[in-house]
N, C-alpha and C positions, 0 to 999 in steps of 0.2 A: 504494500500500500504506500502511496506517496505521502509527502509531507502535508499537503493541503487535503483535508477530508471533504469539506463542502463549504460553500458560502453560507453565511447566516443571513437570512432574509426576514427581518422583522420591521415593525414600524420605526423603531429607534435606529436600526442600522440603515434603513432606506433614507431616513431624514439626515443622518450623518453623512451618507454618500452624496446626497444632493447638495447640502449646504457646505460641507467641509472637505469634500473629496476624500473621504475615509471609507474604507470597505472592511467588513468583518468576515473572518473565516474561522472555521473550526479546524484545528491542526493537531498533529500527533503530540502526545504529552512530553516526549523526550527531545524535541527539537529546540534550537535556540533561535534568536532573532536574525542572525546572519543567514542561517539555512532557510528561514521563512522568506526573507527578502529575496534570496536567489531563486527560490521556487516560484514566487509570484512574478518576478521579472521574466523568468523563462516561460512560464505558462501563459501569461497575458501580454508580454511584450511592452511593458510599461516601466517607468522610472519610479522607484520607491524612495521616498524621503525618510520616513520614520516607521518603525514597527513597535507597537505596544502589545504586550501579552498579558493575559488574565487566566489564572487557574481557577476554574469554577468548581466549587466543591459539590459533592453529591447531595441530593435531596433525600432526607430520611422521612419515611412515612410509617404510620402505625394504623392498622385496621383492626376493628373489633368484629370477630366472626363467631360462628357457633363453636368452632374448635378452640377458640381463645384469641388472644392478641397475636396478630401477625406483624412482624417487623420486616421492612424492606427499604431499599434505597435505589436511586437512579445512578447512572454512571457519572463519574467526574470527567470533565472535558477541559480542554485548553483552547482559548480563543485568541486570535491575533487581530488587532486593528491596524490596518495598513493605511498610511498617509501617502498619497500619490503626489507627484510633482504637478505644478500648475499646468492646466491644459490637457492632462492625461485623464483617461477614464476607462472603466472596465464595464463591459456590457454583460451583466449576469443573466439576462433574459434571452440571449441569443440561442438559437437552436443548434448551434455548431458543437 
């Protein structure tokens, strides 16, 4: 699997991409900012100015069932927010 897993498309991420030219991706947990920058530049052919990373912790849940209390959690992920150079853009909705 590659460094970039998938782009994150939410209202907040779309607003950030339209106003500030920043795009958000879910990335592998063990990669650093230099590797993320190289992966985005090679995949989309753009110039990256800045990379910010966020480790998102897992969500813990508790359910009350007939069998008793069930505990569970979602997977932890790592996000990368990519700041592109002025005039550059990424089309995340292209069918290519």
